[in-house]
MOPAC internal coordinates of N, CA, C and O (Angstrom, degrees):
PM7 1SCF
backbone

  N    0.0000 0     0.00 0     0.00 0    0    0    0
  C    1.4042 1     0.00 0     0.00 0    1    0    0
  C    1.5057 1   108.26 1     0.00 0    2    1    0
  O    1.2310 1   120.09 1   -52.78 1    3    2    1
  N    1.3784 1   117.43 1   127.22 1    3    2    1
  C    1.4674 1   118.69 1   178.97 1    5    3    2
  C    1.5203 1   112.03 1   -68.07 1    6    5    3
  O    1.2310 1   120.62 1   -24.52 1    7    6    5
  N    1.2794 1   116.41 1   155.48 1    7    6    5
  C    1.4566 1   120.84 1   176.25 1    9    7    6
  C    1.4902 1   108.81 1  -110.20 1   10    9    7
  O    1.2310 1   121.02 1   -30.10 1   11   10    9
  N    1.3182 1   115.66 1   149.90 1   11   10    9
  C    1.4645 1   121.49 1   178.96 1   13   11   10
  C    1.5182 1   109.75 1   -92.32 1   14   13   11
  O    1.2310 1   122.47 1   -55.33 1   15   14   13
  N    1.3533 1   112.87 1   124.67 1   15   14   13
  C    1.4530 1   119.77 1   175.24 1   17   15   14
  C    1.5434 1   107.63 1  -100.85 1   18   17   15
  O    1.2310 1   121.79 1   -59.48 1   19   18   17
  N    1.2738 1   114.17 1   120.52 1   19   18   17
  C    1.5192 1   118.01 1  -176.58 1   21   19   18
  C    1.4830 1   109.13 1   -75.07 1   22   21   19
  O    1.2310 1   121.78 1   -51.37 1   23   22   21
  N    1.3060 1   114.20 1   128.63 1   23   22   21
  C    1.5056 1   122.69 1   174.77 1   25   23   22
  C    1.5369 1   107.99 1   -77.81 1   26   25   23
  O    1.2310 1   121.71 1   -23.82 1   27   26   25
  N    1.2808 1   114.33 1   156.18 1   27   26   25
  C    1.4628 1   118.68 1  -178.71 1   29   27   26
  C    1.4930 1   109.51 1  -112.74 1   30   29   27
  O    1.2310 1   120.11 1    -0.84 1   31   30   29
  N    1.3235 1   117.40 1   179.16 1   31   30   29
  C    1.4587 1   122.18 1   176.13 1   33   31   30
  C    1.4896 1   110.60 1   -73.67 1   34   33   31
  O    1.2310 1   119.96 1   -16.24 1   35   34   33
  N    1.3487 1   117.69 1   163.76 1   35   34   33
  C    1.4890 1   115.43 1  -179.69 1   37   35   34
  C    1.4897 1   118.24 1   -51.04 1   38   37   35
  O    1.2310 1   120.80 1   154.04 1   39   38   37
  N    1.3385 1   116.07 1   -25.96 1   39   38   37
  C    1.4842 1   118.42 1   179.06 1   41   39   38
  C    1.5367 1   112.56 1   -90.23 1   42   41   39
  O    1.2310 1   120.96 1  -173.31 1   43   42   41
  N    1.3442 1   115.76 1     6.69 1   43   42   41
  C    1.4926 1   118.97 1   169.13 1   45   43   42
  C    1.5554 1   113.09 1    92.61 1   46   45   43
  O    1.2310 1   118.89 1  -161.35 1   47   46   45
  N    1.2764 1   119.72 1    18.65 1   47   46   45
  C    1.4644 1   119.06 1   178.77 1   49   47   46
  C    1.5765 1   109.72 1  -144.14 1   50   49   47
  O    1.2310 1   121.67 1   -18.22 1   51   50   49
  N    1.2918 1   114.41 1   161.78 1   51   50   49
  C    1.4696 1   121.45 1   171.32 1   53   51   50
  C    1.5424 1   105.93 1  -108.41 1   54   53   51
  O    1.2310 1   121.62 1   -56.70 1   55   54   53
  N    1.3461 1   114.51 1   123.30 1   55   54   53
  C    1.4378 1   118.09 1  -179.12 1   57   55   54
  C    1.5687 1   111.82 1   -58.41 1   58   57   55
  O    1.2310 1   120.11 1   -49.70 1   59   58   57
  N    1.2504 1   117.40 1   130.30 1   59   58   57
  C    1.5060 1   120.28 1  -174.98 1   61   59   58
  C    1.4454 1   115.93 1   -58.72 1   62   61   59
  O    1.2310 1   119.95 1   144.24 1   63   62   61
  N    1.3832 1   117.69 1   -35.76 1   63   62   61
  C    1.4458 1   121.09 1  -178.25 1   65   63   62
  C    1.4954 1   113.95 1   -65.36 1   66   65   63
  O    1.2310 1   119.53 1   151.60 1   67   66   65
  N    1.3402 1   118.50 1   -28.40 1   67   66   65
  C    1.4551 1   120.16 1  -177.36 1   69   67   66
  C    1.4723 1   112.65 1  -115.92 1   70   69   67
  O    1.2310 1   118.54 1  -177.16 1   71   70   69
  N    1.3607 1   120.39 1     2.84 1   71   70   69
  C    1.4688 1   121.71 1  -172.27 1   73   71   70
  C    1.4759 1   114.54 1   -60.48 1   74   73   71
  O    1.2310 1   119.43 1   138.00 1   75   74   73
  N    1.3300 1   118.70 1   -42.00 1   75   74   73
  C    1.4710 1   118.55 1  -178.20 1   77   75   74
  C    1.5176 1   112.23 1   -66.80 1   78   77   75
  O    1.2310 1   119.07 1   133.39 1   79   78   77
  N    1.3089 1   119.38 1   -46.61 1   79   78   77
  C    1.4798 1   121.42 1   178.17 1   81   79   78
  C    1.4828 1   110.36 1   -65.28 1   82   81   79
  O    1.2310 1   119.79 1   138.89 1   83   82   81
  N    1.3542 1   118.01 1   -41.11 1   83   82   81
  C    1.3993 1   121.23 1  -177.98 1   85   83   82
  C    1.5284 1   110.40 1   -64.03 1   86   85   83
  O    1.2310 1   120.67 1   134.70 1   87   86   85
  N    1.3067 1   116.33 1   -45.30 1   87   86   85
  C    1.4570 1   121.20 1   179.35 1   89   87   86
  C    1.4927 1   112.04 1   -67.01 1   90   89   87
  O    1.2310 1   120.18 1   147.91 1   91   90   89
  N    1.3156 1   117.27 1   -32.09 1   91   90   89
  C    1.5344 1   121.52 1   177.16 1   93   91   90
  C    1.4927 1   108.28 1   -67.22 1   94   93   91
  O    1.2310 1   119.97 1   136.60 1   95   94   93
  N    1.3206 1   117.66 1   -43.40 1   95   94   93
  C    1.4822 1   120.99 1  -178.41 1   97   95   94
  C    1.5198 1   109.39 1   -64.59 1   98   97   95
  O    1.2310 1   121.23 1   138.07 1   99   98   97
  N    1.3503 1   115.24 1   -41.93 1   99   98   97
  C    1.4732 1   117.80 1   179.85 1  101   99   98
  C    1.5320 1   112.34 1   -67.85 1  102  101   99
  O    1.2310 1   119.71 1   141.53 1  103  102  101
  N    1.2941 1   118.17 1   -38.47 1  103  102  101
  C    1.4299 1   120.32 1   178.33 1  105  103  102
  C    1.4984 1   112.13 1   -68.45 1  106  105  103
  O    1.2310 1   119.40 1   144.45 1  107  106  105
  N    1.4136 1   118.75 1   -35.55 1  107  106  105
  C    1.4120 1   120.02 1   176.58 1  109  107  106
  C    1.4859 1   111.02 1   -65.09 1  110  109  107
  O    1.2310 1   119.46 1   136.47 1  111  110  109
  N    1.3167 1   118.64 1   -43.53 1  111  110  109
  C    1.4759 1   122.66 1   174.90 1  113  111  110
  C    1.5367 1   112.32 1   -55.16 1  114  113  111
  O    1.2310 1   121.91 1   135.96 1  115  114  113
  N    1.3714 1   113.94 1   -44.04 1  115  114  113
  C    1.4515 1   118.88 1   176.96 1  117  115  114
  C    1.4983 1   112.06 1   -59.43 1  118  117  115
  O    1.2310 1   120.25 1   135.03 1  119  118  117
  N    1.3055 1   117.12 1   -44.97 1  119  118  117
  C    1.4923 1   121.36 1   177.97 1  121  119  118
  C    1.5498 1   110.82 1   -64.42 1  122  121  119
  O    1.2310 1   120.67 1   136.44 1  123  122  121
  N    1.3175 1   116.33 1   -43.56 1  123  122  121
  C    1.4447 1   120.42 1  -179.94 1  125  123  122
  C    1.5496 1   112.79 1   -61.74 1  126  125  123
  O    1.2310 1   121.78 1   148.81 1  127  126  125
  N    1.3484 1   114.20 1   -31.19 1  127  126  125
  C    1.4805 1   119.77 1  -175.75 1  129  127  126
  C    1.5401 1   109.47 1   -67.29 1  130  129  127
  O    1.2310 1   119.66 1   164.57 1  131  130  129
  N    1.2785 1   118.25 1   -15.43 1  131  130  129
  C    1.4709 1   121.68 1  -179.96 1  133  131  130
  C    1.4966 1   110.67 1   -70.80 1  134  133  131
  O    1.2310 1   119.82 1   156.06 1  135  134  133
  N    1.4210 1   117.94 1   -23.94 1  135  134  133
  C    1.4363 1   119.27 1  -175.05 1  137  135  134
  C    1.4949 1   111.04 1  -126.13 1  138  137  135
  O    1.2310 1   118.94 1   174.53 1  139  138  137
  N    1.3590 1   119.62 1    -5.47 1  139  138  137
  C    1.4985 1   123.39 1  -175.73 1  141  139  138
  C    1.5217 1   109.50 1  -121.28 1  142  141  139
  O    1.2310 1   121.44 1   -27.84 1  143  142  141
  N    1.3291 1   114.84 1   152.16 1  143  142  141
  C    1.4354 1   119.88 1   174.93 1  145  143  142
  C    1.5398 1   107.36 1   -83.62 1  146  145  143
  O    1.2310 1   121.46 1   -11.15 1  147  146  145
  N    1.3938 1   114.82 1   168.85 1  147  146  145
  C    1.4512 1   118.17 1   178.92 1  149  147  146
  C    1.5409 1   113.21 1   -62.10 1  150  149  147
  O    1.2310 1   120.68 1   146.51 1  151  150  149
  N    1.3218 1   116.31 1   -33.49 1  151  150  149
  C    1.4519 1   119.87 1   176.03 1  153  151  150
  C    1.5465 1   110.82 1   -64.89 1  154  153  151
  O    1.2310 1   120.28 1   138.94 1  155  154  153
  N    1.3208 1   117.06 1   -41.06 1  155  154  153
  C    1.4724 1   120.64 1  -179.89 1  157  155  154
  C    1.5634 1   109.50 1   -71.97 1  158  157  155
  O    1.2310 1   121.06 1   147.28 1  159  158  157
  N    1.3042 1   115.57 1   -32.72 1  159  158  157
  C    1.5492 1   115.52 1   173.44 1  161  159  158
  C    1.4753 1   110.89 1   -69.47 1  162  161  159
  O    1.2310 1   118.06 1   147.08 1  163  162  161
  N    1.3385 1   121.30 1   -32.92 1  163  162  161
  C    1.4246 1   122.51 1   178.39 1  165  163  162
  C    1.5420 1   110.58 1   -65.54 1  166  165  163
  O    1.2310 1   121.02 1   140.69 1  167  166  165
  N    1.3137 1   115.66 1   -39.31 1  167  166  165
  C    1.4848 1   119.50 1   177.97 1  169  167  166
  C    1.5515 1   108.39 1   -65.55 1  170  169  167
  O    1.2310 1   120.87 1   133.82 1  171  170  169
  N    1.2758 1   115.94 1   -46.18 1  171  170  169
  C    1.4731 1   119.65 1   177.95 1  173  171  170
  C    1.5141 1   112.46 1   -59.97 1  174  173  171
  O    1.2310 1   120.35 1   141.79 1  175  174  173
  N    1.3034 1   116.93 1   -38.21 1  175  174  173
  C    1.4389 1   122.68 1   179.79 1  177  175  174
  C    1.5237 1   111.52 1   -63.79 1  178  177  175
  O    1.2310 1   122.13 1   141.48 1  179  178  177
  N    1.2988 1   113.53 1   -38.52 1  179  178  177
  C    1.5098 1   119.85 1   178.95 1  181  179  178
  C    1.5010 1   108.46 1   -62.57 1  182  181  179
  O    1.2310 1   120.51 1   133.16 1  183  182  181
  N    1.4149 1   116.62 1   -46.84 1  183  182  181
  C    1.4682 1   118.62 1   179.56 1  185  183  182
  C    1.5274 1   111.04 1   -64.10 1  186  185  183
  O    1.2310 1   120.64 1   139.64 1  187  186  185
  N    1.3239 1   116.38 1   -40.36 1  187  186  185
  C    1.4883 1   116.70 1   177.66 1  189  187  186
  C    1.5319 1   113.68 1   -65.05 1  190  189  187
  O    1.2310 1   121.47 1   142.78 1  191  190  189
  N    1.3261 1   114.79 1   -37.22 1  191  190  189
  C    1.4923 1   116.51 1  -179.84 1  193  191  190
  C    1.5115 1   109.29 1   -65.31 1  194  193  191
  O    1.2310 1   118.93 1   144.52 1  195  194  193
  N    1.3333 1   119.65 1   -35.48 1  195  194  193
  C    1.4549 1   122.75 1   177.90 1  197  195  194
  C    1.5203 1   116.83 1   -78.25 1  198  197  195
  O    1.2310 1   120.96 1   144.96 1  199  198  197
  N    1.3408 1   115.77 1   -35.04 1  199  198  197
  C    1.4352 1   117.18 1  -165.56 1  201  199  198
  C    1.5981 1   112.34 1  -116.31 1  202  201  199
  O    1.2310 1   118.36 1   162.09 1  203  202  201
  N    1.2626 1   120.74 1   -17.91 1  203  202  201
  C    1.4763 1   120.81 1  -175.94 1  205  203  202
  C    1.5605 1   109.14 1   -74.76 1  206  205  203
  O    1.2310 1   119.31 1   -43.83 1  207  206  205
  N    1.3382 1   118.92 1   136.17 1  207  206  205
  C    1.4673 1   120.38 1  -178.88 1  209  207  206
  C    1.5304 1   113.16 1   -69.52 1  210  209  207
  O    1.2310 1   119.74 1   159.05 1  211  210  209
  N    1.3106 1   118.11 1   -20.95 1  211  210  209
  C    1.4547 1   119.84 1  -178.57 1  213  211  210
  C    1.5370 1   113.51 1  -102.01 1  214  213  211
  O    1.2310 1   120.44 1   -67.03 1  215  214  213
  N    1.2963 1   116.76 1   112.97 1  215  214  213
  C    1.4474 1   120.01 1   179.11 1  217  215  214
  C    1.5188 1   110.11 1   -64.29 1  218  217  215
  O    1.2310 1   120.19 1   145.34 1  219  218  217
  N    1.3064 1   117.25 1   -34.66 1  219  218  217
  C    1.4793 1   118.23 1  -179.75 1  221  219  218
  C    1.5389 1   113.30 1   -68.55 1  222  221  219
  O    1.2310 1   121.01 1   147.45 1  223  222  221
  N    1.3432 1   115.67 1   -32.55 1  223  222  221
  C    1.4852 1   118.90 1   172.95 1  225  223  222
  C    1.5467 1   111.07 1   -61.18 1  226  225  223
  O    1.2310 1   121.97 1   131.64 1  227  226  225
  N    1.3625 1   113.83 1   -48.36 1  227  226  225
  C    1.4795 1   119.49 1  -179.75 1  229  227  226
  C    1.5489 1   110.19 1   -59.99 1  230  229  227
  O    1.2310 1   120.91 1   137.42 1  231  230  229
  N    1.3266 1   115.87 1   -42.58 1  231  230  229
  C    1.4875 1   117.85 1   178.37 1  233  231  230
  C    1.4953 1   112.90 1   -63.58 1  234  233  231
  O    1.2310 1   119.32 1   139.73 1  235  234  233
  N    1.3121 1   118.90 1   -40.27 1  235  234  233
  C    1.4714 1   122.61 1   176.06 1  237  235  234
  C    1.5075 1   111.47 1   -62.98 1  238  237  235
  O    1.2310 1   119.27 1   139.59 1  239  238  237
  N    1.3234 1   119.01 1   -40.41 1  239  238  237
  C    1.4327 1   123.74 1  -179.85 1  241  239  238
  C    1.4945 1   109.65 1   -65.60 1  242  241  239
  O    1.2310 1   120.74 1   137.56 1  243  242  241
  N    1.3399 1   116.18 1   -42.44 1  243  242  241
  C    1.4514 1   120.78 1  -177.73 1  245  243  242
  C    1.5023 1   109.80 1   -73.16 1  246  245  243
  O    1.2310 1   119.66 1   144.72 1  247  246  245
  N    1.3257 1   118.25 1   -35.28 1  247  246  245
  C    1.5000 1   120.54 1  -179.32 1  249  247  246
  C    1.5380 1   108.09 1   -60.56 1  250  249  247
  O    1.2310 1   119.53 1   139.00 1  251  250  249
  N    1.3667 1   118.51 1   -41.00 1  251  250  249
  C    1.4476 1   119.55 1  -179.61 1  253  251  250
  C    1.5544 1   109.01 1   -65.77 1  254  253  251
  O    1.2310 1   121.32 1   137.43 1  255  254  253
  N    1.3399 1   115.08 1   -42.57 1  255  254  253
  C    1.4585 1   117.32 1  -179.46 1  257  255  254
  C    1.5263 1   112.28 1   -64.92 1  258  257  255
  O    1.2310 1   118.91 1   139.92 1  259  258  257
  N    1.2666 1   119.68 1   -40.08 1  259  258  257
  C    1.4428 1   121.70 1   176.93 1  261  259  258
  C    1.5106 1   111.21 1   -65.49 1  262  261  259
  O    1.2310 1   118.97 1   142.36 1  263  262  261
  N    1.2753 1   119.57 1   -37.64 1  263  262  261
  C    1.4402 1   121.10 1   176.06 1  265  263  262
  C    1.5093 1   112.47 1   -64.27 1  266  265  263
  O    1.2310 1   119.73 1   138.45 1  267  266  265
  N    1.2887 1   118.12 1   -41.55 1  267  266  265
  C    1.4532 1   122.43 1   176.38 1  269  267  266
  C    1.5407 1   114.33 1   -67.11 1  270  269  267
  O    1.2310 1   121.76 1   142.65 1  271  270  269
  N    1.3240 1   114.23 1   -37.35 1  271  270  269
  C    1.4267 1   119.89 1   175.05 1  273  271  270
  C    1.5177 1   112.66 1   -64.34 1  274  273  271
  O    1.2310 1   120.89 1   139.86 1  275  274  273
  N    1.3494 1   115.91 1   -40.14 1  275  274  273
  C    1.4413 1   120.33 1   177.94 1  277  275  274
  C    1.5107 1   110.04 1   -69.82 1  278  277  275
  O    1.2310 1   118.48 1   144.60 1  279  278  277
  N    1.3271 1   120.49 1   -35.40 1  279  278  277
  C    1.3948 1   122.84 1   175.54 1  281  279  278
  C    1.5399 1   112.10 1   -61.41 1  282  281  279
  O    1.2310 1   121.86 1   132.68 1  283  282  281
  N    1.3810 1   114.05 1   -47.32 1  283  282  281
  C    1.4371 1   118.51 1   177.90 1  285  283  282
  C    1.5051 1   112.26 1   -59.05 1  286  285  283
  O    1.2310 1   120.84 1   135.45 1  287  286  285
  N    1.3492 1   116.00 1   -44.55 1  287  286  285
  C    1.4578 1   120.50 1  -179.00 1  289  287  286
  C    1.5767 1   109.95 1   -62.62 1  290  289  287
  O    1.2310 1   119.90 1   139.03 1  291  290  289
  N    1.3309 1   117.79 1   -40.97 1  291  290  289
  C    1.4830 1   118.59 1  -179.22 1  293  291  290
  C    1.4828 1   113.04 1   -70.05 1  294  293  291
  O    1.2310 1   120.25 1   146.88 1  295  294  293
  N    1.3384 1   117.13 1   -33.12 1  295  294  293
  C    1.4583 1   121.57 1  -178.86 1  297  295  294
  C    1.5385 1   110.83 1   -75.20 1  298  297  295
  O    1.2310 1   121.19 1   129.53 1  299  298  297
  N    1.3357 1   115.32 1   -50.47 1  299  298  297
  C    1.4527 1   122.03 1  -170.49 1  301  299  298
  C    1.5267 1   113.34 1   -98.47 1  302  301  299
  O    1.2310 1   119.44 1   159.68 1  303  302  301
  N    1.3028 1   118.68 1   -20.32 1  303  302  301
  C    1.4548 1   120.98 1  -175.03 1  305  303  302
  C    1.4933 1   113.28 1    79.08 1  306  305  303
  O    1.2310 1   120.23 1  -177.87 1  307  306  305
  N    1.3228 1   117.17 1     2.13 1  307  306  305
  C    1.5111 1   121.28 1   176.91 1  309  307  306
  C    1.4591 1   109.28 1   -91.70 1  310  309  307
  O    1.2310 1   120.19 1   -32.62 1  311  310  309
  N    1.3015 1   117.25 1   147.38 1  311  310  309
  C    1.4818 1   122.85 1   171.53 1  313  311  310
  C    1.4887 1   110.95 1   -87.70 1  314  313  311
  O    1.2310 1   119.45 1   -23.73 1  315  314  313
  N    1.3235 1   118.66 1   156.27 1  315  314  313
  C    1.4649 1   121.83 1   178.21 1  317  315  314
  C    1.5816 1   110.56 1   -61.37 1  318  317  315
  O    1.2310 1   121.89 1   -35.57 1  319  318  317
  N    1.2925 1   113.98 1   144.43 1  319  318  317
  C    1.4691 1   118.05 1  -176.60 1  321  319  318
  C    1.5181 1   111.08 1   -85.08 1  322  321  319
  O    1.2310 1   120.11 1   165.78 1  323  322  321
  N    1.3709 1   117.40 1   -14.22 1  323  322  321
  C    1.4235 1   119.81 1   179.29 1  325  323  322
  C    1.5191 1   110.50 1  -130.33 1  326  325  323
  O    1.2310 1   120.33 1   -49.75 1  327  326  325
  N    1.3225 1   116.98 1   130.25 1  327  326  325
  C    1.4616 1   118.40 1  -179.81 1  329  327  326
  C    1.4734 1   111.75 1   -88.55 1  330  329  327
  O    1.2310 1   120.26 1   -18.86 1  331  330  329
  N    1.2902 1   117.10 1   161.14 1  331  330  329
  C    1.5286 1   123.73 1   177.67 1  333  331  330
  C    1.5064 1   106.59 1   -76.43 1  334  333  331
  O    1.2310 1   121.74 1   -22.26 1  335  334  333
  N    1.3300 1   114.28 1   157.74 1  335  334  333
  C    1.4655 1   118.63 1   179.51 1  337  335  334
  C    1.5463 1   110.57 1   -61.08 1  338  337  335
  O    1.2310 1   120.29 1   -33.80 1  339  338  337
  N    1.3251 1   117.05 1   146.20 1  339  338  337
  C    1.4329 1   119.62 1  -179.41 1  341  339  338
  C    1.4941 1   116.11 1   -59.22 1  342  341  339
  O    1.2310 1   120.36 1   148.81 1  343  342  341
  N    1.3194 1   116.92 1   -31.19 1  343  342  341
  C    1.4886 1   120.17 1  -174.90 1  345  343  342
  C    1.5149 1   113.47 1   -71.34 1  346  345  343
  O    1.2310 1   119.97 1   163.61 1  347  346  345
  N    1.3536 1   117.66 1   -16.39 1  347  346  345
  C    1.4805 1   119.22 1  -175.89 1  349  347  346
  C    1.5507 1   111.42 1  -108.58 1  350  349  347
  O    1.2310 1   119.44 1  -175.98 1  351  350  349
  N    1.3022 1   118.67 1     4.02 1  351  350  349
  C    1.4719 1   119.07 1   179.64 1  353  351  350
  C    1.4841 1   112.68 1   -76.18 1  354  353  351
  O    1.2310 1   120.10 1   180.00 1  355  354  353

């Protein structure tokens, strides 16, 4: 079973105030990716960004999705077919 390595912010850390919600959102996206495609994850991320009460959770979910989209692009040379919502870019 693969393990999830948490990515950090560009300066190399996870802010303490949001780290638990951020990590939870990222872990949930990782779990969802086992059964959903990247397009389906993008749709779910849009709903989470609009409806979830924790902004940090939404940011963590989207951080995982963006990392997977980047991996797909680097491996295949294809760009994602669905963009993230404007509000969370």
